[in-house]
C-alpha positions in Angstrom: 185.3 -67.2 170.4 185.1 -70.8 169.3 182.5 -71.7 166.8 179.8 -74.0 168.0 178.6 -76.8 165.9 175.7 -79.3 166.0 177.8 -81.7 168.0 178.3 -79.1 170.7 174.5 -78.6 170.7 173.9 -82.3 171.0 176.2 -82.6 174.0 174.2 -79.9 175.7 170.9 -81.6 174.9 171.9 -85.1 175.7 174.0 -84.4 178.8 173.0 -81.1 180.3 175.1 -79.8 183.2 173.4 -79.8 186.5 172.1 -76.5 187.8 174.2 -74.9 190.6 173.3 -76.0 194.1 171.2 -73.7 196.2 173.1 -70.9 198.0 172.4 -72.5 201.4 173.8 -75.9 200.4 175.8 -77.6 203.1 179.4 -78.6 202.5 178.3 -82.2 202.0 175.6 -81.1 199.5 178.2 -79.0 197.7 180.7 -81.9 197.5 177.9 -84.2 196.2 177.0 -81.6 193.6 180.6 -81.2 192.6 180.9 -85.0 192.2 177.7 -85.1 190.1 179.0 -82.2 187.9 182.3 -84.2 187.4 180.4 -87.3 186.4 178.2 -85.4 183.9 181.3 -83.6 182.5 182.9 -87.0 181.9 179.8 -88.2 180.2 179.7 -85.1 178.0 183.4 -85.5 177.0 182.9 -89.2 176.2 179.7 -88.6 174.2 181.3 -85.7 172.2 184.4 -87.9 171.5 182.3 -90.8 170.3 180.1 -88.6 168.0 183.1 -86.7 166.5 184.9 -90.0 165.9 181.8 -91.5 164.2 181.4 -88.3 162.1 185.1 -88.3 161.1 185.4 -92.0 160.4 182.0 -92.8 158.7 182.3 -94.6 155.4 178.9 -93.1 154.5 177.0 -89.9 155.0 176.7 -89.5 158.8 174.3 -87.0 160.3 174.8 -86.9 164.1 171.4 -85.5 164.8 169.6 -88.2 162.8 171.9 -90.8 164.5 170.9 -89.6 167.9 167.2 -89.6 167.0 167.5 -93.2 165.8 169.4 -94.2 168.9 166.6 -92.6 171.1 164.0 -94.6 169.1 166.0 -97.8 169.6 166.2 -97.1 173.4 162.5 -96.4 173.5 161.7 -99.8 171.8 164.1 -101.6 174.2 162.3 -99.9 177.2 158.9 -100.9 175.8 160.1 -104.5 175.5 161.4 -104.4 179.1 158.0 -103.0 180.2 156.2 -105.9 178.5 158.4 -108.4 180.3 157.8 -106.7 183.6 154.1 -106.6 183.1 154.1 -110.3 182.1 156.1 -111.1 185.3 153.6 -109.0 187.4 150.6 -110.8 185.9 151.9 -114.4 185.4 154.7 -115.0 187.9 153.9 -113.2 191.1 152.3 -115.2 193.9 149.9 -115.7 195.6 148.1 -113.6 193.0 148.9 -111.3 190.0 149.2 -107.6 190.3 146.0 -105.8 189.6 145.5 -104.5 186.1 144.5 -101.0 187.4 147.8 -100.7 189.3 149.8 -101.8 186.3 147.8 -99.5 184.0 148.6 -96.5 186.3 152.4 -97.1 186.2 152.6 -98.1 182.5 150.5 -95.2 181.3 148.2 -97.6 179.5 144.5 -98.4 179.8 143.5 -101.5 181.8 142.6 -103.2 178.5 145.9 -102.1 177.0 147.8 -103.5 180.0 145.9 -106.8 179.7 147.1 -107.2 176.1 150.5 -105.6 176.5 152.3 -109.0 176.6 151.7 -112.4 175.1 153.1 -115.9 175.1 156.5 -114.7 173.7 157.0 -112.5 176.8 155.8 -115.2 179.2 158.2 -117.7 177.7 161.1 -115.2 177.8 160.4 -114.4 181.5 160.1 -118.1 182.3 163.5 -118.7 180.6 165.1 -115.9 182.4 163.8 -117.0 185.8 164.3 -120.7 185.2 160.7 -121.4 186.3 157.3 -121.6 184.8 154.6 -119.0 185.4 152.3 -119.6 188.4 149.3 -121.9 187.7 146.2 -120.1 186.5 142.9 -120.6 188.2 141.1 -120.6 184.9 143.6 -121.0 182.0 140.9 -120.6 179.3 139.9 -117.1 180.6 143.4 -115.7 180.5 144.9 -117.3 177.4 147.5 -115.1 175.6 148.5 -115.2 172.0 151.9 -114.5 170.7 152.4 -110.8 171.0 153.3 -108.9 167.8 154.7 -105.4 168.1 155.1 -103.0 165.2 158.6 -102.8 163.8 
């Protein structure tokens, strides 16, 4: 029996194999499931190869578990930044009116006040640059002024 190591465990955690299809699955469902399993298997092999190469070729101490946790944190921060841009778009760029704060709060998992302050001038400027157009005019600019958002590092 081959010895399992942490990298094998990380493969199982990061890229779990799909559960088998139900016994009454149609032929098309079975084929789709087989294709899905093949895709996941490829992802697992690529992930394992990358982690093993990093482990073998690191010029410094490399801990694959700590590296994956750090990568997950980086991905979370990137997702949070995307969410701020999307909320800025929903509030500042959609016409004829912005999305309601209560609706945005529900999908972001924030409070209404948290959603109101989730973005600032930095995000508005970034969305405007990406879209190539300014935000929609505000009815009362003084009531909805934003300051530059600062997020924890």
